[in-house]
N, C-alpha and C positions, 0 to 999 in steps of 0.2 A: 346658823350661829348667832346672827343678830336677834333673831326672834327669841332664842333662849336667853340671851343677855338681857333683853327688855323684860322677860317674864321673871328673871331672877334678880333684877335690879342690879346688875354688875356690868363691867365692860366686856366687849367681845374678846379681848385678850385674856381676861380672867376665865372665860368659858374655854378658850383654847387650852390654856394651862391646866384647867381642871381635868381635861382629857389626856393631854400629852405629857404634862410635867406636874403631876398633882402635888409634889412636895413644895411647889412654889405658891401654893394656895392653902389658906387656912382651912382646916378640916370643916369647920362650920360652913364657910362660904362654899366650899366644894360640894357639900352635901345639898346645899340650896340649889346649886347649878344642876346637879345630877337629877334632883326631883323636878326641876323645871323642864329639863331635857325629856325626862320620862313622860311628863304630862303632854308635851308637844310631839312625842313620837320621834325624837331625834336620838340616833344611836351613837353619834360621835363623828369626827371627821373622817372622810373616806380615806382609806389607806393609800390609794393612788395619789391623792392630793398631798398627804403627808410626805410621800416619797418625793414628789416634785419640789416640795419646799426644802426638804433636807438634802436633796440631790443624791439620795441613796435609797435603796429598797430594803436593806437588811436581809438580803436573800442571796444565796450562792446557787448558781445554775450548773447542772450537769448535762451536757450534750451526749446523749445515749444513742449510738448508731446501731440500734436495735429496736424491735418492737417493745413497747413498754413492759409487757409481761416478763421480758428477759430480765429485767432488774430484780424480779421477785422469784424467779425460777432457776436461774443459773447460779450455782454456789459461789463462784468466784465474782460475779457481778455483785452479789449481796455483800460479800466481804469487802469489796472495793467501796461500795457505797456506805457501808458501816464505818469505814475508816474516814470518809468525808464527813459523815454525820457526827462523829466524835468531835471533830474540830469545830463544826458548826455549833454544837452544843456549848463548847468552851466559850465561843464568842457571841452566843445568843443570836445566831443567825438561822433563818429558815433555809429550806433545801427545795429547789425546784428541779424536776426532771423534765428534759426536753427531748423527747424521742425524735430521731430523724431516720427514715427508712428508705431514702432514695427517691421520694416523691417531689414533684416541682414545688410544694409548699415549704419544703425544708428550710431554705434560706430565710424566708419571711418568718417562719416560726422562731428561728434563732434570733433574727434581727429584732423582733418585736418582744422578746422575753424581757420582763422587768426584773433584772438581776444586777448585782454589783460586780460580779466576777463569774468566770466560766471555767469548768473543767471538761475537756473533751475525752470521751472513751475512744480508745484506739480506733483509727479510721483509715480510709484509703487516701492515697496521694492526690487523687483527683476529686475528692469530696468538696463540693462547692461551699459547704458551711465553713471550711477552714478560712477562705478568703473573707467571709462575712464576719467571723469572729476577729480575725486580724484587723479588719477595718473599723471594728466598734470602739477600739481604744480602751477597752476594759482589761483588767488583769486577767490573764487566760493561760492555761496550761494544757498540753496534750499528754494523755497517758498512753504509753506504749509506742507512740509515733503516728504519723511521721513528724519529723523535725520541721518547723515552719518559723521563718524569720519573724521576730517579734512576739513569739509565743514561748512559753516555758515547755520543758519536756521532762517527763519522769519516766524512765524505761530501764529494764534490766538489759544486760548484754545478751540478748536473745541468741546471737549466732554462736557465742562461746558456749552457752548452756546447752544449745541444741547439739553442738559437736560433742559435748561430754555425754549426754544421755544417748545420742546416736551411737556413740562408741560402745556403751554398755548394751544397747539393743542389738547391734550388727556384729559384734566381735565373733560370734560363732556361725554367722549367716552365710549362706550361699545366695539366697534370693530375698534380700530385705525389701521392706515396703514402708510407706509412710501414709498415715491418715492425717489429712491437712484441713486447716481452716480454709475459708474461701480465698481465692486469689484475686478477685476484683468485686466491684459493687454489684454486678450482675448476679453473683452468688449461684452460678450454675454448677451442679455436681458434674464431675468428670473423672476419667482415669487417664492419667498422663504418664509417659515413660520419661524419666529424668528431665523434668521441665527446667528451663533456665530461671533460677530464683529471681533474678533481676526483673523478670516479666511480671511478678506479682505486684499488684498495686497496693496491697496492704503491708505496711512496714513490718508488723509482727510476723505475718506469713513469710515474707520475703527473707527476713533474717533467720528464721527457724529453718526454712528450706536450705539456705546457704550452710547452716551449721550441720544439717544432716549430710548434705553433699560433701562437706569437708571430712566428716567422719567416714563416709564410704571410701573416699580416696585414701585417707590415712590407713585404712584397713586393706587397701589393695583391690577394692571393689569398683565396679564401673557404674557411676551415677547415671549415666545415660540409659542403663537397663533397669533402673529401680522404679517400680510402679508407685505412683503418687495418687492416692484417691482423694480428690477434692470434694468436700462436703459443703452443703449450703449453710449449716448451722452447727454450733457446738452442742450436739444433741446425741445422747446415748443410743436412742432408738434408731436414729438415722445411721449412726456409726455401726451399730449391730448389723443392720440390713446390708450396708456396704461391705462390711468385713466378711459376712457369710459368702457373698459373691466373690470376694477376693480370695479367700482361703479355699473355696470350692472349685473355682473355675481357672485360676491363673496357673499357667505353666511356664517354667517348672514351679513346683510348689513353694509358696511363700513360707519362710521359716523365721521371720522376725518382722515385727511391726512397731514403728515409733509413731505414736499418736501426739498430736499437738496439745492435748489436754487430758486430764484424768477421766473426764466425762466420756471422751472418745475411746480411750483405753478400755473403760469398763464395757463399752460396746463390743470391743475386740474380744475380751475375755468371755463375754456372754456367747458370741458367735463360735468361739473355739469349744466351749462346752457343748453347744448345740451340735456341732460337727464331730465331736469326740477327738478334737486335736488337743493333745497334752501340752500344758504350759508349766514349766519351760522345756519339757522333754523334746517336743517337736516344734514349738513356737515360743520365741521370746517376745515379750510385750513391754513397752514403756509408756508412760504418761507424762503429764506436766501439771504442776501446781501443788501436789501433795495434799489433796483434799482428805477430810476425815476418813473416808472409806478407803483410801489408798493403802494404809498399813494393814487392815484386816484382809485386804485382797492380795497382799504380798506384792504390790505393784512398785517397780522401780520407776522413779520419777524425778522431776526437778522441783525442789522446794523453794517457793517464794511466798512472801506475804503481800496478798492483794490489799489487805486491811492497812498494812503499813504504807503501801503505795498510794492508797486513797488519802491517808493522812498527809503524806508528803505533797501530793497534788493541792489538797486544800490549803495547807500552810503556805505553799509557795504563792498563792494569790491572795490569801487573807492577811498574811503576815509578810508583806513585801520586803520588810527590813531584814528578814531572816536570810542568811547566806544560802545560795543555791545548794541543794542537797546532793550528796554523791550518788552515783547510779545504785539503785536498790540491790541488795544481796540476793544471791541464789546459791543453791548447792545440790549436788547430785546425791540422791538417796537410793542406794542399791538394795533390792529385796529379791525374793525368790523368783519373781517373774523373768529374771535375767540370769539365773543361776547357771554357772558353766556347766556344759554338757559334756560328759566324759567321752573321750575318743574323737571329739570334734576339733579339728585343726582349721585355722583360717589362713 
C-alpha cells in the first residue's frame, strides 16, 4: 500500500479508502490510485486483513454434520440452506459451509472458521463441536437440537408430530415398523425391537422415536415388539434395500411403516412395488417433510418448511434484536398411503 501511495502521489489512507470506501475519494484521485496499483501488480488489501481491522468477516457459517455433498443432494438440506441464503442476501453476507463428519479434525475446523455467526445442522448430544461453538462467544443457533446452554434453538415439536403421523400409519396395523435416522454418531445400520428412545444421541431421532412409541401405546400396541430399522443415512436407495429385507423376512408380516423422512418413505414404496405388496391394501406408509414428490406419490406425511426454519435460524443470529421465534409449525397431511382398510379393526 505505501508503494502504491508513492506511485500515485497520495497518502496511504487514500489508497486504503480507494479500495474499501471509494465514495470518500474523488473519482479522479481514485482512478489514479487504481492505475498505480495496476502498474505495480497490487490487487488491493487482503480480505483477511480487512476482517481483522473491522472485527468481522461478513460471513455466516453453517456447521453441517454430514459430508459436503449432502448439502447439494438432500432435498431438505438444500431447502434449509436456501432459507439461510435468503437472509444472507438481505444482509449482504457471505455463506460458508463447514462440514463435520466425526473426524478428529472437526473441532479445529469449526474453531478456525472465519465467520461472524454460526448455524448448526441437527447433531448428536455428544458432538464435540457443540462445546467448541459454545466457547467461541459468537452468535450461534442449533437447528433441530440438541438444546445447549448459551446457544439458540430452532426446532419443531418432533415428538407431537411423530405421534400424529404414527397414529395415521399404525391405526389399522397389527405389526407396525419404523424406518429411522441414525441413533448415534457411529451411524451403524441395525434392526432393533422397541428401542428405548432416550438412548438415541440425536435429538431429532430421539423425539421422533418417542412420538412413534406414544402412538403405538395410544392404539393399544406393544412398542417393545415394534421393529425399528436404523439407517446410516437419509438415503432412498439404502431405505429401499432395508425395506425389502423388512417386508420380505420379518415375521409376522409388517403391515405399516412410519419413515422419518419422505426420502426414506419413497424407498419403502419402491420396495413394496418390487415385492408386490399393495399400498395401502396390505401396507400403510408415512413420511416426513412433505417434499414435492410426496403428493404425486399419495404419501401421508408431516408438512414443515425447512426453508422457513433456515430463515429463522439465520435471523436469530444475524438480527439478535429480533424476539426469539416460536417453534416452527407442522401439520399432518393424510393421503392415500394410509387410507383406511375395510374390515380392519384395531
